[in-house]
N, CA, C and O of each residue as an XYZ file, in Angstrom:
768
protein
N     -16.044    -62.603    -21.954
C     -16.074    -61.556    -22.014
C     -16.559    -60.712    -20.630
O     -17.589    -60.927    -19.991
N     -15.731    -59.892    -20.404
C     -16.326    -59.070    -18.740
C     -16.472    -57.277    -19.169
O     -15.706    -56.714    -19.951
N     -17.459    -56.706    -18.555
C     -17.716    -55.363    -18.638
C     -17.516    -54.618    -17.652
O     -18.407    -54.359    -16.843
N     -15.897    -54.005    -17.546
C     -15.605    -53.365    -16.123
C     -16.444    -51.807    -16.122
O     -16.459    -51.104    -15.111
N     -16.993    -51.484    -17.160
C     -17.495    -50.165    -17.033
C     -18.776    -50.053    -16.727
O     -19.581    -50.572    -17.501
N     -19.240    -49.388    -15.592
C     -20.833    -49.367    -15.062
C     -21.341    -48.444    -16.110
O     -20.771    -47.361    -16.246
N     -22.406    -48.771    -16.905
C     -23.083    -48.100    -17.725
C     -24.455    -47.735    -17.313
O     -25.068    -48.523    -16.593
N     -24.982    -46.670    -17.675
C     -26.437    -46.090    -17.440
C     -27.252    -47.300    -18.462
O     -26.680    -48.163    -19.128
N     -28.464    -47.113    -18.378
C     -29.762    -48.139    -18.557
C     -29.519    -48.327    -20.201
O     -29.498    -49.438    -20.729
N     -29.349    -47.154    -20.884
C     -29.335    -47.248    -22.414
C     -27.979    -46.942    -23.043
O     -28.027    -46.503    -24.192
N     -26.921    -47.079    -22.552
C     -25.784    -46.540    -22.610
C     -24.743    -47.995    -23.344
O     -25.023    -49.188    -23.227
N     -23.659    -47.464    -24.003
C     -22.675    -48.369    -24.406
C     -21.374    -47.570    -24.678
O     -21.268    -46.345    -24.624
N     -20.647    -48.241    -24.904
C     -18.871    -47.435    -25.177
C     -18.861    -47.906    -26.440
O     -18.835    -49.103    -26.727
N     -18.885    -46.722    -27.451
C     -18.478    -46.655    -28.830
C     -17.064    -46.815    -29.260
O     -16.684    -47.312    -30.321
N     -16.360    -46.348    -28.338
C     -14.752    -46.492    -28.717
C     -14.075    -47.194    -27.462
O     -14.738    -47.321    -26.433
N     -12.702    -47.676    -27.533
C     -12.246    -48.250    -26.374
C     -11.710    -47.040    -25.744
O     -11.195    -46.112    -26.368
N     -11.860    -47.100    -24.476
C     -11.364    -45.978    -23.605
C     -12.209    -44.545    -23.728
O     -11.958    -43.441    -23.245
N     -13.415    -45.045    -24.647
C     -14.458    -43.792    -24.768
C     -15.288    -43.620    -23.757
O     -15.338    -44.437    -22.837
N     -16.120    -42.424    -23.803
C     -17.105    -42.136    -22.820
C     -18.227    -43.095    -23.143
O     -18.235    -43.623    -24.255
N     -19.308    -43.403    -22.139
C     -20.434    -43.766    -22.544
C     -21.207    -43.186    -23.429
O     -21.164    -41.960    -23.328
N     -21.997    -43.632    -24.376
C     -23.061    -43.147    -25.587
C     -24.024    -43.511    -25.336
O     -24.014    -44.671    -24.924
N     -25.261    -42.889    -25.402
C     -26.626    -43.181    -25.182
C     -27.095    -43.765    -26.788
O     -26.848    -43.352    -27.921
N     -27.833    -44.846    -26.294
C     -28.740    -45.539    -27.590
C     -29.446    -44.516    -28.184
O     -30.091    -43.680    -27.552
N     -29.315    -44.572    -29.671
C     -30.596    -43.684    -30.264
C     -31.731    -44.671    -30.584
O     -31.603    -45.630    -31.345
N     -32.606    -44.413    -30.073
C     -34.057    -45.233    -30.360
C     -34.185    -45.810    -31.839
O     -33.795    -45.279    -32.879
N     -34.832    -47.036    -31.666
C     -35.101    -47.771    -32.838
C     -35.880    -46.976    -33.773
O     -35.613    -46.839    -34.967
N     -37.035    -46.369    -33.041
C     -37.925    -45.426    -33.734
C     -37.510    -44.205    -34.084
O     -38.258    -43.702    -34.923
N     -36.319    -43.315    -33.666
C     -35.688    -42.538    -34.476
C     -35.478    -42.884    -35.816
O     -35.946    -42.376    -36.835
N     -34.515    -44.053    -35.633
C     -33.929    -44.699    -36.987
C     -35.259    -44.974    -38.269
O     -35.396    -44.606    -39.436
N     -35.937    -45.668    -37.480
C     -37.397    -46.164    -38.514
C     -38.364    -44.867    -38.956
O     -39.186    -44.934    -39.870
N     -38.145    -43.809    -38.233
C     -38.823    -42.628    -38.952
C     -38.375    -41.975    -40.264
O     -38.906    -41.095    -40.942
N     -37.193    -42.695    -40.425
C     -36.653    -42.288    -41.962
C     -36.851    -43.617    -42.844
O     -36.257    -44.664    -42.589
N     -37.704    -43.469    -43.854
C     -37.857    -44.634    -44.439
C     -36.913    -45.453    -45.262
O     -37.055    -46.662    -45.448
N     -35.877    -44.675    -45.775
C     -34.608    -45.501    -46.501
C     -33.988    -45.944    -45.341
O     -33.454    -47.013    -45.638
N     -33.709    -45.594    -43.786
C     -33.182    -46.297    -43.079
C     -33.939    -47.503    -42.351
O     -33.408    -48.521    -41.907
N     -35.385    -47.145    -42.323
C     -36.157    -48.390    -42.013
C     -36.024    -49.609    -43.089
O     -36.012    -50.768    -42.674
N     -35.934    -49.346    -44.360
C     -35.993    -50.261    -45.379
C     -34.751    -50.957    -45.149
O     -34.713    -52.187    -45.192
N     -33.707    -50.235    -44.902
C     -32.258    -50.886    -44.819
C     -32.226    -51.668    -43.641
O     -31.881    -52.841    -43.785
N     -32.547    -51.219    -42.364
C     -32.616    -52.076    -41.365
C     -33.485    -53.455    -41.619
O     -33.128    -54.516    -41.107
N     -34.488    -53.365    -42.331
C     -35.512    -54.526    -42.386
C     -34.597    -55.488    -43.121
O     -34.326    -56.589    -42.641
N     -34.049    -55.006    -44.464
C     -33.202    -55.848    -45.324
C     -31.939    -56.327    -44.477
O     -31.654    -57.521    -44.574
N     -31.297    -55.669    -43.806
C     -30.248    -56.106    -43.413
C     -30.767    -57.405    -42.172
O     -30.251    -58.523    -42.146
N     -31.731    -57.004    -41.336
C     -32.259    -57.794    -40.414
C     -32.592    -59.159    -41.013
O     -32.350    -60.168    -40.351
N     -33.112    -59.242    -42.182
C     -33.129    -60.453    -42.873
C     -31.843    -61.263    -43.308
O     -31.774    -62.490    -43.245
N     -30.922    -60.508    -43.717
C     -29.680    -61.222    -44.226
C     -28.804    -61.589    -42.883
O     -27.993    -62.508    -42.995
N     -28.939    -60.847    -41.488
C     -27.900    -60.959    -40.715
C     -28.857    -61.774    -39.652
O     -28.252    -62.388    -38.774
N     -30.182    -61.833    -39.647
C     -31.110    -62.522    -38.787
C     -30.809    -61.998    -37.459
O     -30.346    -62.655    -36.527
N     -31.191    -60.432    -37.449
C     -31.022    -59.662    -36.208
C     -32.132    -58.563    -36.470
O     -32.429    -58.266    -37.627
N     -32.680    -58.023    -35.492
C     -33.549    -56.860    -35.807
C     -33.050    -55.739    -35.335
O     -32.950    -55.575    -34.119
N     -32.692    -54.871    -36.160
C     -31.803    -53.465    -36.007
C     -32.607    -52.530    -35.305
O     -32.090    -51.659    -34.607
N     -34.153    -52.677    -35.472
C     -34.743    -51.700    -34.869
C     -35.160    -52.108    -33.256
O     -35.905    -51.372    -32.610
N     -34.665    -53.200    -32.763
C     -35.179    -53.179    -31.229
C     -34.084    -52.907    -30.551
O     -32.957    -53.337    -30.792
N     -34.430    -52.141    -29.639
C     -33.359    -51.341    -29.097
C     -32.525    -52.077    -27.948
O     -31.373    -51.822    -27.596
N     -33.453    -53.119    -27.416
C     -32.560    -53.914    -26.374
C     -31.536    -54.959    -26.920
O     -30.561    -55.463    -26.363
N     -32.116    -55.159    -28.352
C     -31.272    -56.202    -29.082
C     -29.869    -55.380    -29.460
O     -28.777    -55.900    -29.234
N     -29.994    -54.019    -30.070
C     -29.052    -53.301    -30.467
C     -28.007    -53.001    -29.415
O     -26.800    -53.172    -29.589
N     -28.623    -52.495    -28.200
C     -27.696    -52.166    -27.165
C     -26.793    -53.496    -26.879
O     -25.567    -53.407    -26.949
N     -27.378    -54.631    -26.580
C     -26.615    -55.890    -26.281
C     -25.607    -56.067    -27.506
O     -24.478    -56.440    -27.189
N     -25.892    -55.821    -29.053
C     -25.226    -56.126    -29.652
C     -23.857    -54.937    -29.908
O     -22.824    -55.201    -30.522
N     -24.158    -53.752    -29.326
C     -23.370    -52.698    -29.381
C     -22.035    -52.852    -28.147
O     -20.829    -52.640    -28.273
N     -22.957    -53.373    -26.782
C     -21.845    -53.874    -25.867
C     -20.868    -54.842    -26.282
O     -19.659    -54.613    -26.295
N     -21.454    -56.029    -26.652
C     -20.605    -56.967    -27.294
C     -19.653    -56.577    -28.136
O     -18.569    -57.144    -27.996
N     -19.773    -55.515    -29.240
C     -18.961    -55.238    -30.269
C     -17.651    -54.531    -29.331
O     -16.443    -54.630    -29.545
N     -18.203    -53.957    -28.475
C     -17.007    -53.007    -27.442
C     -16.070    -53.873    -26.716
O     -14.857    -53.690    -26.614
N     -16.822    -54.921    -26.180
C     -16.036    -56.034    -25.313
C     -15.249    -56.592    -26.413
O     -14.068    -56.561    -26.069
N     -15.392    -57.126    -27.673
C     -14.661    -57.417    -28.968
C     -13.572    -56.650    -28.939
O     -12.479    -57.172    -28.721
N     -13.694    -55.274    -29.156
C     -12.825    -54.412    -29.401
C     -11.651    -54.583    -28.478
O     -10.446    -54.635    -28.724
N     -12.364    -54.660    -27.277
C     -11.173    -54.496    -25.824
C     -10.528    -55.452    -25.964
O      -9.329    -55.177    -26.007
N     -10.803    -56.740    -26.084
C     -10.525    -58.314    -26.290
C      -9.489    -58.065    -27.158
O      -8.364    -58.213    -26.680
N      -9.570    -57.724    -28.310
C      -8.864    -57.658    -29.589
C      -7.558    -56.747    -29.339
O      -6.424    -57.057    -29.704
N      -7.897    -55.627    -28.683
C      -6.701    -54.687    -28.473
C      -5.861    -55.184    -27.092
O      -4.634    -55.089    -27.106
N      -6.402    -55.601    -26.161
C      -5.652    -56.486    -25.060
C      -4.766    -57.448    -25.539
O      -3.576    -57.552    -25.239
N      -5.448    -58.186    -26.343
C      -4.293    -59.314    -26.745
C      -3.240    -58.756    -27.775
O      -2.069    -59.134    -27.753
N      -3.694    -57.889    -28.626
C      -2.413    -57.149    -29.303
C      -1.605    -56.576    -28.696
O      -0.464    -56.463    -29.145
N      -1.961    -56.065    -27.531
C      -1.106    -55.301    -26.819
C      -0.304    -56.038    -25.972
O       0.708    -55.440    -25.604
N      -0.450    -57.129    -25.566
C       0.151    -58.320    -24.725
C       1.439    -58.919    -25.504
O       2.533    -59.084    -24.964
N       1.198    -59.163    -26.604
C       2.141    -59.416    -27.510
C       2.878    -58.631    -28.286
O       4.043    -58.888    -28.589
N       2.142    -57.465    -28.715
C       2.848    -56.486    -29.604
C       3.913    -55.695    -28.993
O       4.970    -55.462    -29.580
N       3.595    -55.209    -27.613
C       4.626    -54.681    -27.117
C       5.771    -55.199    -26.719
O       6.742    -54.457    -26.871
N       6.006    -56.451    -26.163
C       7.168    -57.290    -26.182
C       7.738    -57.616    -27.579
O       8.968    -57.667    -27.608
N       7.147    -57.828    -28.653
C       7.624    -58.157    -30.100
C       8.223    -56.775    -30.212
O       9.443    -56.882    -30.331
N       7.817    -55.497    -30.219
C       8.347    -54.228    -30.761
C       9.715    -54.080    -29.737
O      10.809    -53.824    -30.240
N       9.581    -54.238    -28.453
C      10.726    -54.080    -27.577
C      11.839    -54.946    -27.948
O      12.891    -54.488    -28.393
N      11.643    -56.079    -27.788
C      12.610    -57.300    -28.152
C      13.466    -57.133    -29.606
O      14.675    -57.312    -29.756
N      12.469    -56.734    -30.636
C      12.872    -56.334    -31.975
C      13.746    -55.213    -31.950
O      14.940    -55.336    -32.224
N      13.165    -53.996    -31.602
C      13.873    -52.733    -31.661
C      15.071    -52.776    -30.518
O      16.014    -51.999    -30.671
N      15.060    -53.560    -29.510
C      16.081    -53.437    -28.560
C      17.350    -54.283    -29.305
O      18.555    -54.033    -29.319
N      16.683    -55.235    -29.832
C      17.758    -56.381    -30.276
C      18.792    -55.765    -31.398
O      19.995    -56.005    -31.489
N      17.771    -54.665    -32.458
C      18.521    -54.151    -33.537
C      19.226    -53.125    -33.185
O      20.117    -52.744    -33.944
N      19.015    -52.548    -32.128
C      19.944    -51.230    -31.533
C      21.131    -51.839    -30.780
O      22.228    -51.282    -30.726
N      20.903    -52.797    -30.309
C      22.250    -53.356    -29.435
C      23.151    -54.129    -30.703
O      24.382    -54.109    -30.669
N      22.502    -54.715    -31.662
C      23.423    -55.245    -32.641
C      24.101    -53.960    -33.473
O      25.253    -54.061    -33.896
N      23.370    -52.835    -33.664
C      23.844    -51.579    -34.403
C      25.007    -50.984    -33.129
O      26.058    -50.448    -33.480
N      24.694    -51.142    -31.823
C      25.866    -50.212    -31.326
C      26.770    -51.179    -30.470
O      27.709    -50.674    -29.854
N      26.551    -52.524    -30.393
C      27.465    -53.337    -29.749
C      27.825    -54.738    -30.378
O      29.024    -55.016    -30.387
N      27.017    -55.578    -30.860
C      27.107    -56.969    -31.368
C      27.783    -57.077    -32.489
O      28.432    -58.092    -32.741
N      27.708    -55.894    -33.418
C      28.282    -56.170    -34.743
C      29.855    -55.789    -34.657
O      30.608    -56.238    -35.520
N      30.273    -55.096    -33.788
C      31.682    -55.090    -33.113
C      32.599    -56.127    -32.641
O      33.820    -55.983    -32.572
N      31.851    -57.338    -32.271
C      32.410    -58.197    -31.398
C      33.468    -59.054    -32.218
O      33.102    -59.627    -33.244
N      34.419    -59.118    -31.892
C      35.524    -59.749    -32.594
C      35.285    -61.447    -32.959
O      35.991    -62.047    -33.770
N      34.460    -61.904    -32.403
C      34.021    -63.161    -32.419
C      33.091    -63.584    -33.406
O      31.949    -63.165    -33.217
N      33.258    -64.278    -34.378
C      32.076    -64.058    -35.297
C      31.068    -65.468    -34.783
O      29.887    -65.505    -35.126
N      31.519    -66.287    -34.164
C      30.682    -67.240    -33.602
C      29.671    -66.438    -32.442
O      28.513    -66.808    -32.245
N      30.199    -65.476    -31.836
C      29.469    -64.755    -30.875
C      28.444    -64.161    -31.493
O      27.329    -64.172    -30.973
N      28.682    -63.549    -32.710
C      27.852    -62.618    -33.212
C      26.805    -63.547    -33.985
O      25.637    -63.160    -33.957
N      27.080    -64.676    -34.642
C      26.052    -65.782    -34.877
C      24.985    -66.345    -33.841
O      23.783    -66.541    -34.023
N      25.771    -66.555    -32.682
C      24.912    -66.905    -31.477
C      23.554    -65.912    -31.255
O      22.377    -66.227    -31.078
N      24.169    -64.652    -31.334
C      23.345    -63.514    -30.894
C      22.131    -63.363    -31.582
O      20.959    -63.329    -31.205
N      22.881    -63.250    -33.082
C      21.838    -63.510    -34.413
C      20.821    -64.419    -34.326
O      19.672    -64.114    -34.648
N      21.098    -65.418    -33.956
C      20.342    -66.596    -33.692
C      19.282    -66.560    -32.660
O      18.124    -66.921    -32.872
N      19.724    -66.112    -31.545
C      19.022    -65.801    -30.516
C      17.873    -64.756    -30.671
O      16.684    -64.928    -30.399
N      18.378    -63.819    -31.085
C      17.526    -62.846    -31.687
C      16.377    -63.091    -32.372
O      15.250    -62.771    -31.996
N      16.729    -63.797    -33.621
C      15.912    -64.300    -34.509
C      14.842    -65.036    -33.730
O      13.642    -64.762    -33.772
N      15.490    -66.153    -32.900
C      14.349    -67.241    -32.535
C      13.487    -66.464    -31.619
O      12.294    -66.767    -31.612
N      13.889    -65.523    -30.852
C      13.044    -64.877    -29.753
C      11.921    -63.924    -30.494
O      10.817    -63.768    -29.972
N      12.296    -63.251    -31.835
C      11.630    -62.509    -32.436
C      10.583    -63.271    -33.288
O       9.516    -62.696    -33.504
N      10.781    -64.468    -33.775
C      10.036    -65.425    -34.583
C       9.114    -65.962    -33.698
O       7.931    -65.999    -34.037
N       9.545    -66.479    -32.373
C       8.623    -66.762    -31.628
C       7.582    -66.003    -31.093
O       6.453    -66.485    -31.003
N       7.851    -64.811    -30.709
C       6.792    -63.517    -30.488
C       5.827    -63.231    -31.412
O       4.649    -62.987    -31.151
N       6.456    -63.272    -32.760
C       5.839    -62.863    -34.111
C       4.848    -64.088    -34.340
O       3.784    -63.877    -34.923
N       5.141    -65.229    -33.942
C       4.507    -66.424    -34.334
C       3.072    -66.568    -33.208
O       1.968    -66.976    -33.569
N       3.371    -66.193    -32.028
C       2.222    -65.740    -31.239
C       1.470    -64.756    -31.338
O       0.278    -64.893    -31.062
N       1.877    -63.771    -31.673
C       1.144    -62.711    -31.913
C       0.252    -62.980    -33.226
O      -0.951    -62.723    -33.204
N       0.828    -63.460    -34.272
C      -0.166    -63.901    -35.687
C      -1.286    -64.698    -34.986
O      -2.456    -64.315    -34.961
N      -0.777    -65.994    -34.340
C      -1.574    -66.957    -33.873
C      -2.676    -66.020    -32.948
O      -3.833    -66.385    -33.159
N      -2.597    -65.232    -32.265
C      -3.369    -64.719    -31.374
C      -4.308    -63.592    -32.104
O      -5.374    -63.306    -31.560
N      -4.008    -63.076    -33.078
C      -4.772    -62.015    -34.248
C      -5.542    -62.970    -34.893
O      -6.732    -62.657    -34.938
N      -5.198    -64.269    -35.524
C      -6.108    -64.960    -36.066
C      -7.090    -65.859    -35.542
O      -7.960    -66.372    -36.245
N      -6.932    -66.089    -34.084
C      -7.735    -66.505    -33.302
C      -8.930    -65.379    -33.039
O     -10.099    -65.749    -32.931
N      -8.590    -64.108    -32.952
C      -9.483    -63.212    -32.427
C     -10.154    -62.881    -33.842
O     -11.375    -62.812    -33.704
N      -9.695    -62.631    -35.299
C     -10.126    -62.005    -36.285
C     -10.935    -63.198    -36.756
O     -12.046    -62.952    -37.224
N     -10.500    -64.545    -36.690
C     -10.945    -65.644    -37.540
C     -12.264    -66.065    -36.676
O     -13.111    -66.616    -37.379
N     -12.614    -65.927    -35.328
C     -13.554    -66.520    -34.586
C     -15.212    -66.272    -35.463
O     -15.854    -65.221    -35.474
N     -15.433    -67.035    -35.855
C     -17.311    -66.939    -36.587
C     -18.070    -66.391    -35.923
O     -18.835    -65.562    -36.416
N     -18.082    -66.697    -34.590
C     -19.041    -65.668    -33.892
C     -18.771    -64.586    -33.497
O     -19.688    -63.990    -32.932
N     -17.488    -63.912    -33.616
C     -17.117    -62.639    -33.329
C     -17.299    -61.946    -34.669
O     -17.947    -60.899    -34.690
N     -16.751    -62.470    -35.861
C     -16.972    -61.949    -37.314
C     -18.594    -61.945    -37.308
O     -18.898    -60.827    -37.723
N     -19.574    -62.552    -37.079
C     -20.869    -62.428    -37.240
C     -21.539    -61.060    -36.494
O     -22.487    -60.391    -36.906
N     -20.737    -60.862    -35.260
C     -21.090    -59.430    -34.273
C     -20.666    -58.705    -35.017
O     -21.417    -57.853    -35.493
N     -19.335    -58.766    -35.392
C     -18.632    -57.487    -36.440
C     -19.662    -57.216    -37.524
O     -20.007    -56.039    -37.638
N     -20.217    -58.121    -38.350
C     -20.886    -58.050    -39.345
C     -22.126    -56.927    -38.998
O     -22.338    -55.805    -39.460
N     -22.818    -57.705    -38.019
C     -23.917    -56.720    -37.362
C     -23.772    -55.129    -37.074
O     -24.361    -54.138    -37.504
N     -22.827    -55.319    -36.244
C     -22.241    -53.907    -35.879
C     -21.897    -52.894    -36.910
O     -22.217    -51.709    -36.817
N     -21.099    -53.514    -38.093
C     -20.940    -52.827    -38.979
C     -22.276    -52.352    -40.058
O     -22.364    -51.354    -40.773
N     -23.046    -53.258    -39.895
C     -24.583    -52.826    -40.866
C     -25.243    -52.108    -39.914
O     -26.143    -51.437    -40.420
N     -25.138    -51.974    -38.611
C     -26.045    -50.950    -37.694
C     -25.566    -49.864    -38.019
O     -26.370    -48.990    -38.344
N     -24.077    -49.542    -38.042
C     -23.568    -48.429    -38.355
C     -23.924    -47.789    -39.862
O     -23.856    -46.577    -40.066
N     -24.276    -48.668    -40.801
C     -24.854    -48.098    -42.242
C     -26.202    -47.588    -41.976
O     -26.537    -46.473    -42.374
N     -27.103    -48.468    -41.226
C     -28.178    -48.054    -41.057
C     -28.271    -46.445    -40.206
O     -28.878    -45.469    -40.647
N     -27.706    -46.486    -39.251
C     -27.616    -45.182    -38.385
C     -27.198    -44.078    -39.206
O     -27.695    -42.955    -39.120
N     -26.060    -44.480    -40.193
C     -25.661    -43.338    -41.120
C     -26.810    -42.876    -42.007
O     -27.023    -41.668    -42.106
N     -27.645    -43.853    -42.728
C     -28.639    -43.751    -43.558
C     -29.583    -42.912    -42.930
O     -29.827    -41.944    -43.649
N     -30.249    -42.906    -41.801
C     -31.015    -42.452    -40.823
C     -30.593    -40.912    -40.687
O     -31.334    -39.952    -40.900
N     -29.275    -40.875    -40.295
C     -28.675    -39.600    -40.222
C     -28.805    -38.607    -41.399
O     -29.171    -37.445    -41.223
N     -28.492    -39.116    -42.596
C     -28.659    -38.532    -43.666
C     -30.007    -38.100    -44.245
O     -30.224    -37.049    -44.848
N     -30.808    -38.993    -43.991
C     -32.237    -38.698    -44.268
C     -32.723    -37.768    -43.038
O     -33.913    -37.837    -42.732
N     -32.122    -37.158    -42.529
C     -32.642    -36.032    -41.205
C     -32.954    -36.508    -39.950
O     -33.547    -35.799    -39.137
N     -32.584    -37.736    -39.690
C     -32.792    -38.033    -38.258
C     -31.830    -37.361    -37.340
O     -30.709    -37.071    -37.755
N     -32.218    -37.081    -36.048
C     -31.216    -36.548    -34.958
C     -30.299    -37.606    -34.600
O     -30.688    -38.436    -33.778
N     -29.422    -37.678    -34.972
C     -28.544    -38.706    -34.802
C     -26.942    -38.110    -34.782
O     -26.451    -37.588    -35.784
N     -26.187    -38.265    -33.475
C     -24.718    -37.405    -33.612
C     -24.073    -37.928    -34.831
O     -24.276    -39.045    -35.307
N     -23.419    -37.184    -35.213
C     -22.278    -37.304    -36.622
C     -21.914    -38.599    -36.457
O     -22.362    -39.376    -37.301
N     -21.198    -39.065    -35.569
C     -20.413    -40.573    -35.944
C     -20.935    -41.493    -34.994
O     -20.234    -42.351    -34.457
N     -21.953    -41.363    -34.808
C     -22.751    -42.672    -34.067
C     -22.612    -43.723    -34.842
O     -22.822    -43.644    -36.053
N     -22.212    -44.922    -34.205
C     -22.407    -45.096    -33.159
C     -20.941    -44.944    -32.502
O     -20.632    -45.612    -31.516
N     -20.041    -44.012    -33.116
C     -18.792    -43.914    -32.594
C     -17.764    -44.825    -32.663
O     -16.867    -44.836    -31.820
N     -17.823    -45.774    -33.813
C     -16.683    -46.429    -33.901
C     -16.613    -46.590    -35.575
O     -17.540    -46.281    -36.324
N     -15.490    -47.067    -35.946
C     -15.383    -47.010    -37.361
C     -15.996    -48.466    -38.017
O     -16.344    -49.376    -37.265
N     -16.061    -48.550    -39.085
C     -16.424    -49.533    -39.663
C     -15.239    -50.807    -39.712
O     -14.046    -50.508    -39.757
N     -15.671    -52.198    -39.699
C     -14.644    -52.996    -39.782
C     -14.441    -53.434    -41.334
O     -15.337    -53.921    -42.024
N     -13.161    -53.187    -41.750
C     -12.648    -53.305    -43.101
C     -12.594    -54.935    -43.621
O     -12.744    -55.318    -44.781
N     -12.382    -55.627    -42.629
C     -12.261    -57.099    -42.949
C     -12.741    -57.855    -41.367
O     -13.084    -57.211    -40.375
N     -12.655    -59.375    -41.461
C     -13.436    -60.138    -40.445
C     -14.955    -59.483    -40.017
O     -15.384    -59.394    -38.867
N     -15.488    -59.150    -40.980
C     -16.857    -58.836    -40.471
C     -17.875    -59.640    -41.334
O     -18.772    -58.978    -41.858
N     -17.849    -61.019    -41.553
C     -18.499    -61.966    -42.542
C     -19.759    -62.240    -41.591
O     -19.512    -62.250    -40.385
N     -20.860    -62.426    -41.928
C     -21.994    -62.889    -41.135
C     -21.808    -64.295    -41.360
O     -21.548    -64.591    -42.526
N     -21.898    -65.510    -40.286
C     -21.798    -66.706    -40.400
C     -23.235    -67.257    -39.643
O     -23.371    -67.268    -38.420
N     -24.189    -67.673    -40.531
C     -25.287    -68.072    -39.886
C     -25.428    -69.180    -38.879
O     -26.270    -69.233    -37.982
N     -24.447    -70.096    -39.163
C     -24.288    -71.179    -38.203
C     -23.414    -71.061    -37.076
O     -23.076    -72.032    -36.399
N     -23.003    -69.760    -36.843
C     -21.990    -69.722    -35.671
C     -22.988    -69.462    -34.594
O     -24.157    -69.132    -34.792
N     -22.196    -69.710    -32.978
C     -23.108    -69.434    -32.158
C     -23.118    -68.130    -31.709
O     -22.135    -67.455    -32.016
N     -24.225    -67.471    -30.881
C     -24.348    -66.478    -30.779
C     -23.499    -65.830    -29.219
O     -23.524    -66.256    -28.064
N     -23.079    -65.118    -29.593
C     -22.376    -64.516    -28.301
C     -23.611    -63.950    -27.202
O     -24.805    -63.762    -27.436
N     -22.826    -63.758    -25.904
C     -23.914    -63.244    -24.991
C     -23.299    -62.383    -24.180
O     -22.089    -62.497    -23.980
N     -24.031    -61.406    -23.599
C     -23.226    -60.381    -22.777
C     -23.156    -61.078    -21.002
O     -23.954    -61.872    -20.504
N     -21.988    -60.484    -20.385
C     -22.110    -61.213    -19.361
C     -23.314    -60.514    -18.566
O     -24.112    -59.763    -19.127
N     -23.370    -60.870    -17.059
C     -24.586    -60.457    -16.283
C     -24.667    -58.838    -16.222
O     -23.796    -58.214    -15.616
N     -25.608    -58.261    -16.786
C     -25.796    -56.906    -16.870
C     -26.771    -56.257    -15.735
O     -27.276    -55.137    -15.821
N     -26.952    -57.229    -14.586
C     -27.777    -56.856    -13.484
C     -28.893    -56.045    -13.603
O     -29.229    -54.937    -13.184
N     -29.428    -57.022    -14.378
C     -31.215    -56.605    -14.584
C     -31.261    -55.422    -15.465
O     -32.412    -55.014    -15.625
N     -30.531    -54.885    -15.960
C     -30.520    -53.804    -17.161
C     -30.691    -54.337    -18.564
O     -30.112    -55.326    -19.012
N     -31.721    -53.419    -19.331
C     -32.135    -53.822    -20.856
C     -30.700    -53.909    -21.399
O     -30.504    -54.202    -22.579
């Protein structure tokens, strides 16, 4: 994973293509008893210190890189799949169905079906490899739980932006796997 955006000392990107966001310090979250309790409980379950600013910053930066990688993989195969599928359907509707030779129509349909099935297979394979990676699932589980902790702190009166950490929850593929290898950030040039 690489990190193309130059970030400030305590910044991360909360949404793909979004602006950098400043990390809310752990002491702000810990000041709310319910959030502190939730962070400690989640820390035991997910083997992560949700009140350690450096660890949380690294986790949020990794989560952003994970989201970027998933988007790029989906885009690389999803766009050709959509163009070929849509183009093949339009061409069939406008031209190929009126060909007099039924063998030419059959060859066209077989070629289009093969192309769409090949791209669809590659798309599904890519999605499964990204969503099924146990290390990435553990990262997503931690990011999801951190979001819950931050929202509990906000509800408890902490000065935390409304949508912090500025990304939505992962509805699936966010299962913690204690035996999974930990992901690491690329070189951050000495920044925390």
